[in-house]
C-alpha positions in Angstrom: -158.9 -56.2 -207.4 -155.2 -56.4 -208.3 -155.2 -54.4 -211.5 -151.8 -53.0 -212.3 -150.2 -54.5 -209.2 -147.1 -56.3 -210.5 -144.8 -58.5 -208.4 -145.1 -60.9 -205.6 -145.3 -60.0 -201.9 -143.8 -63.2 -200.5 -145.5 -62.4 -197.2 -142.9 -59.7 -196.4 -142.8 -56.0 -196.1 -141.1 -54.0 -198.8 -137.6 -53.8 -197.2 -137.5 -57.5 -196.3 -138.7 -58.5 -199.7 -136.1 -56.3 -201.4 -133.3 -57.6 -199.2 -134.4 -61.2 -199.9 -134.5 -60.7 -203.7 -131.2 -58.9 -203.7 -129.6 -61.8 -201.8 -131.1 -64.4 -204.2 -129.9 -62.5 -207.3 -126.4 -62.0 -205.9 -126.2 -65.7 -205.0 -127.4 -66.8 -208.5 -124.7 -64.7 -210.1 -121.9 -65.9 -207.7 -122.8 -69.6 -207.6 -124.7 -69.8 -211.0 -127.4 -72.0 -209.3 -129.4 -71.9 -206.1 -132.1 -74.0 -204.5 -135.0 -72.1 -203.1 -138.8 -72.3 -203.0 -140.8 -72.0 -206.3 -142.4 -68.6 -205.5 -139.0 -67.1 -204.6 -137.4 -68.5 -207.7 -140.2 -67.1 -209.9 -139.8 -63.7 -208.2 -136.0 -63.6 -208.6 -135.9 -64.8 -212.2 -136.8 -61.5 -213.9 -134.3 -59.6 -211.7 -131.5 -62.0 -212.7 -132.4 -61.6 -216.3 -132.3 -57.8 -215.9 -128.8 -57.9 -214.4 -127.5 -60.1 -217.2 -129.0 -57.7 -219.8 -127.2 -54.9 -218.0 -124.0 -56.9 -218.2 -124.3 -57.3 -221.9 -124.1 -53.5 -222.4 -121.0 -53.1 -220.2 -120.8 -49.4 -219.8 -120.1 -47.4 -216.6 -123.8 -46.6 -216.1 -124.8 -50.2 -216.3 -122.0 -51.2 -213.9 -123.3 -48.6 -211.4 -126.9 -49.8 -211.7 -125.8 -53.4 -211.1 -123.6 -52.4 -208.2 -126.5 -50.6 -206.6 -128.6 -53.8 -206.7 -126.1 -56.6 -206.1 -124.7 -57.0 -202.6 -121.0 -57.8 -203.3 -118.4 -56.2 -205.6 -117.2 -59.7 -206.5 -120.6 -60.5 -208.0 -120.6 -57.3 -210.0 -117.1 -58.2 -211.4 -118.2 -61.8 -212.3 -121.4 -60.5 -213.9 -119.6 -58.1 -216.2 -116.4 -60.1 -216.8 -117.7 -63.7 -217.3 -121.5 -63.9 -217.4 -122.2 -60.9 -219.7 -119.8 -62.0 -222.5 -121.1 -65.6 -222.2 -124.7 -64.5 -223.0 -123.7 -61.8 -225.5 -125.3 -63.6 -228.5 -128.4 -64.7 -226.6 -131.6 -62.5 -226.6 -133.1 -63.3 -223.3 -133.9 -66.6 -221.5 -130.7 -66.7 -219.5 -132.2 -68.6 -216.5 -134.1 -71.8 -216.0 -136.3 -73.0 -213.1 -136.2 -76.7 -212.4 -138.7 -78.0 -209.8 -137.1 -80.4 -207.4 -140.0 -81.6 -205.2 -141.2 -81.0 -201.7 -138.9 -79.9 -198.8 -138.9 -82.4 -195.9 -139.2 -80.0 -193.0 -142.2 -77.8 -194.0 -143.4 -79.3 -197.2 -142.6 -76.3 -199.3 -142.1 -77.0 -203.1 -138.5 -76.4 -203.9 -136.9 -75.4 -207.2 -133.4 -74.8 -208.6 -132.8 -71.4 -210.3 -129.8 -71.7 -212.5 -128.2 -69.9 -215.4 -128.6 -71.6 -218.8 -125.3 -73.3 -219.8 -123.9 -73.4 -216.3 -124.0 -77.2 -216.3 -121.7 -77.1 -219.3 -119.2 -74.8 -217.5 -119.3 -77.1 -214.5 -118.8 -80.2 -216.6 -115.9 -78.6 -218.5 -114.2 -77.7 -215.2 -114.6 -81.3 -213.9 -113.2 -82.6 -217.2 -110.2 -80.3 -216.9 -109.6 -81.4 -213.3 -109.8 -85.1 -214.3 -107.4 -84.5 -217.2 -104.9 -82.8 -215.0 -105.1 -85.7 -212.5 -104.5 -88.3 -215.3 -101.5 -86.3 -216.6 -100.1 -86.1 -213.1 -100.4 -89.8 -212.7 -98.8 -90.5 -216.1 -95.9 -88.2 -215.2 -95.3 -89.9 -211.8 -95.5 -93.3 -213.5 -93.0 -92.4 -216.2 -90.6 -90.8 -213.6 -90.8 -94.0 -211.6 -89.8 -96.2 -214.6 -86.9 -93.9 -215.6 -85.3 -94.2 -212.1 -85.3 -98.1 -212.2 
């Protein structure tokens, strides 16, 4: 019986499982989306949510707790400087799992684990880049006409 046995084993011993989940959570925070298998995404989701909840508090103790779990100082900084304030008004549900289909090599079901709203941030960055490119072309075009 599995009474009161929370969590997923993922066919790994405790140290390998902890290292895997720490790496997944760190990558989600740094990249804002990762592609992995469905069981790994489901196991990592509550940990990502916990890290974002810590980031909403933003006190030294919460920073130390996040730094103890995350693998890079850059991810801790991004978590507290960008992601925490972004989800300040939201009460949970910071991540989403989107199933993608079956992996070609081994047939494992894959999923995308992403932060809610990250598609809007990505789209805004792409829009800003396109706007800069258009302005640059307009400036070059107007300078060419003035020299004639």
